[in-house]
N, C-alpha and C positions, 0 to 999 in steps of 0.2 A: 405572660402566662394568664394574665387577668382576661383578655382577649380571648384565649383558649378555652377557660373556664367557661365564659358565656357562650361560645360556640358549642361546646360539647357536654355540657352538664346541665342543660336544661331540661331533660326529660323527668327524671324522678328526684332529682336533689342531689346535694353534695356526694361525690364517690362515684356516681355514676358516668357513664360515657355514652351518649345519645341512647340507643335502644339494644346496645350490645349487651349479650349475657356473658358469662367467663368465659364459656366455650367458644361463642363466636368472636370474643375479643381476641382471645388467642389464635384464633383460625385466621382473622383479619391480619394481624401482625405477622403472622407465618406466610401468608400467601402474597401480603403487599411489599413486606421489608425483610423476608426471612429471618426475622426475630423471634425469639422465645421468650414473649413478653413475662411468662410464668417463671422465669429464672429469678432466684432470690434478689438478685442485685439490683432488679428494677423495684423491689418492695421495701428499700433501705427507708423510705419514710412512709411505709404503710401499705397494705396488700390491696385496698380496694381499687378498681380499674383506672378511676381519675387519678390517685396518686401516684400509681405506676405508669401512666401516661405523662406525668407533670415529670417524673424523675426521667424518664426517658428522653423526653424532649428538652431537658435541662443539661444532660451527659452528653447526647449523641452530638455530632458535628451538624453544621448548619446544612450542607447537603441532604443528610438524611432527615433532618428536620422538616425541610421542605418538602421531600416525599411522602413523610408520614401526612403532614398537614394537608396538601393535595389530596390524598387518598382519603380522609376524615372529612375532606368538604365534599368528595362526591359521595360518600355514603350519607353524610349528612343531607345532601341536597335530594338524596334519592327518599331519604325518611320523610323529609318535610314534605317532598310530593305524593308520597304513598299516604300521608296523615292527612292533607289536604289543608294542613292548618296553616295562617300566617306566620312569617318567620320572627320569632319572640327577641330577636337579639336587631336593635335599630343600627342601620346602615351596615349590616354584618358583611355582604360581599365587600364593599370598599375597603373596610378596616381589613379584613382578611387580606386582600390584595395588596395592601399597604405593608401587612407583617411579611408576605411572601417577600415582596419588592426589597425590604430592608434586609432578610436573611440571603437574598440573592446578591447582597452587595450594593443595593441601591438601584440595581437594574430592573426596567421594567419588567413583571413576570410575563412568561410567555405560555400560552395554554400547553397542558401537558400532553404528550405524544407518545406513542410507544415505539421506540427504535426498531421494533421489528414490522411496522405498517408501512410499508413502501407506498408509494402512490401508482395505482394500477391504469394503465391508458383505459379509458372509456370503452373502446372497440375491443378491446381484449376482455373485457369484462361481458359485453355483447357477445365475442366468440365462445366465451365459458358457457353463457346461459345456453346459446344455441346447441352446444354440445350436450347439456343435462338433457335438454330435449330429444335431442338426436338418441340418446342412450335409451329415452323412455320408449322409443319405436321399435327396438332390437326385439328379438326373439328372447324368450325367458331364460334359454342356456345361453346366449352371449350377453346378456344384459349384466351379469354379475360381475364378470371379468370387465368389460368396459365400464361399470361403475367406478369399480378401483381404479382404472386408468384415469376415469375423470376427474374423481378425488386427487390423485397424485398431482395431475396438472393444475388443479384449483388451489392446492396447497404451493405448489413450487411459484404460482402466478403471485402469491402474496408473500414468499421469501421464508419459508417454514420448514425449509430442509428436510423435503419429504422424502422416505425411503420406499421403494416397493416392496411388494408383499415378500415375507421370508418364512421358511419353514425351520421351526425348532422340533427337537424329538418329540412325537406325539402330540405336536399341535401347528396351527396354521395361524399365523398372524398376519393380517392384510395389509400392513405397512406401518411405518411411524413418522413422526414430525416433532420439530422443536417449536415451542411457544415460550419467547422468553428465555429461562434459564431450564425449563421443565421438560421433560421427554414425555411423548405421548406414544401410547401405543394404539393402532386403529383397528377397529371391526366394522366393516361395512357390508349391509345387507340390503338386497333389492327382492322383497318377500311380496306376495300377493296378501298377507294379512299382517296386521301389525305386532311387532316384535313382543315377546311374553317375558315372564322373570327367568325362564329356564335360561334363554340366550342370554339375558343380561349377568345372571349370575355365574354362567360358563365364562364369559369374558373376564368378568371381576377376579374370577378364579385365577387366571390367566396374568392379570395385573400383581396379584397378591403373591405370584412366583417369582416375580423381579424384584429389582431393588426398590426400596422403601419408597423412593422419590419417584417411580414410575406411575403416571398417570393413563386413563385411557378415554378415547372419545369413541362412543358408538353411534354410527351412521345409520339410520334406517330409513330407505324412501319410503316405506309404507306406514311409518310413525311406530310409537309403541302404546300397547293397550292400558288402560288406566288400572286394570286389576294388576296387569304386569309391574307396572311402576310402583304402584302399592306393595305388591309382594317383594319387591326388590328391596325396598325400603331405603332410607336414607344414611347421611354420613359415609357413603362409599367414595372412592377414589375413582369414577366414571362420570361423564357427562355426556349428554346426548343431543342428536339432531336429528331432524328427518326432513323429508324431501319437500315439505313447505318451507321450511327454514332455509333450506339450499336456494330455492327459487326466490323466495321473498329478499333474502339478503343479495341475492345478484339483482333483483330486479329493481331494489331501493338504492344500489350503490354501496351497500353497506360493508367495508372491510372485513374480510374473513377473520382477522386479528382480533378486531374488536368484539365481533361476536363471540369468539372462544373465551377472550377475557372476561367479557361480561357473565357469561354463563358460568364459569370458573368462580366468579367472585359472588354470584348468587347463591351456587351451589354450596359456598362455604358458609354463607350467611344462613341459608333456608334449611340446607341438608337435601335439596332436591335436585336430583341429576337431570331433569329435563324442564327447563322453561322455553317458551316459544321466542322466537327471533321478535315478534309482532308484541309480545309482553315486554320483552327486555328494552324494545328500542320503540314504543308507542311513538305514532306520527302526529 
């Protein structure tokens, strides 16, 4: 626990955890561990974020502690990269890996991998990228349906259990897929102009009519207008991708699962529905 204190409590003093606010701390536990860290049971020793984190780690099983620490380490690494400062903890990574090893029963720690991130043959990636280019050469009328078909093939290639477009009474859903334990509805647009706030709000309205755990992915080949994203606001249940995201992801061989998971995490931390692949995965 002294090591954990060193790793997460160096930003602003005792009781704080990295750069988390109360809201982002709760969002972090909800998205990474499906845990309500605001539950009074975790405040047995006090309500500060640091005390709740310590109580959680002291009372959960070792496997859950490993998942929590791995997620915290990733967030910590992102924070240090953004701040550009040196690591204030001596030999932090070596000590952290030793802790993970002990919690794993002495076994050497393995890099965290998403169970839903299958290895996709490079030739398959090349074929998918070629299909995206082919869709862009079609007529405007044919492009929309072909784009939806392209996306289903893309999601299937990465094992995301995609469903084809379906119609409910009074509304059209372009499809759905499974990411981890979460169900996402899909909106796909190939317009000449960037998507504005109206389309984003309409899609979010569809999401809000479904189960509380439903989320949404809005894919717009032409992107999103800056004014539209500002008007749409933060803290929604929708993440966004554009055509450049798709091409860059395929061109650089970044698994779709990793792109979506990183977008979800950053949306939880910042409230922003759209962050580009090039910013999420700087080369």
